[in-house]
C-alpha positions in Angstrom: 126.6 72.5 95.1 124.4 71.2 97.8 121.0 72.6 98.0 118.9 72.6 101.2 115.4 72.5 100.6 113.3 75.1 102.8 109.9 74.4 101.9 107.3 74.9 99.2 103.8 76.7 99.1 101.5 74.9 101.4 98.5 75.3 99.6 100.2 73.6 96.4 99.6 70.2 97.1 101.3 67.5 94.7 101.6 69.7 92.1 104.8 72.2 90.8 104.6 75.0 93.2 106.5 78.2 94.4 109.4 76.9 96.7 112.7 77.9 98.1 116.1 76.6 98.7 119.4 77.5 100.1 122.7 76.8 98.5 124.8 75.5 101.7 128.1 76.4 100.1 127.4 79.8 98.8 124.3 80.6 101.2 122.2 81.9 98.2 118.5 81.8 98.3 117.0 79.9 94.8 113.4 80.4 94.1 110.9 78.6 92.0 107.7 80.7 91.3 105.0 81.7 89.0 107.1 83.7 85.7 105.4 87.4 86.3 102.8 88.6 83.8 104.0 91.2 81.1 102.4 94.1 83.2 104.5 93.2 86.6 107.5 92.9 84.2 106.9 96.0 82.5 106.5 97.9 85.6 109.4 96.3 87.6 111.6 97.1 84.3 111.1 100.8 85.0 113.3 100.3 88.0 115.9 97.8 86.9 116.3 96.4 83.3 115.6 92.7 82.9 118.1 90.9 81.0 116.8 88.1 78.6 118.5 85.3 80.9 116.6 86.7 84.2 112.9 86.7 85.1 110.6 88.3 87.7 109.0 85.7 89.7 106.2 85.9 91.8 106.3 84.3 95.5 102.9 84.2 97.3 102.6 86.0 100.5 101.6 82.8 102.4 105.3 81.9 101.9 106.8 84.5 104.1 107.6 81.9 106.9 109.6 79.9 104.4 111.4 82.8 103.3 112.2 84.0 107.0 113.6 80.3 107.6 115.4 80.5 104.4 117.1 83.8 105.4 118.0 82.1 108.9 119.9 79.3 107.4 121.8 81.5 105.1 122.6 83.9 108.0 123.3 81.0 110.4 127.3 81.1 109.7 127.3 84.7 110.3 125.9 84.2 114.0 128.1 81.5 115.1 
């Protein structure tokens, strides 16, 4: 597996932070983010049950440019 690091939360400094990668083989997107609180998990599980091996994560709005870049990287093969 080869992961391409796209970027991390620009306001995180040197600390652990929300981040995004693209798996260059599968074009899957990978996220590091804040684990959602119980209220958010409860609300989101109304739409889709959350299995014990999954989590709802929160990625800050300021990372939208990084998410767009990750999507572009993942779709690049389809455009060529």
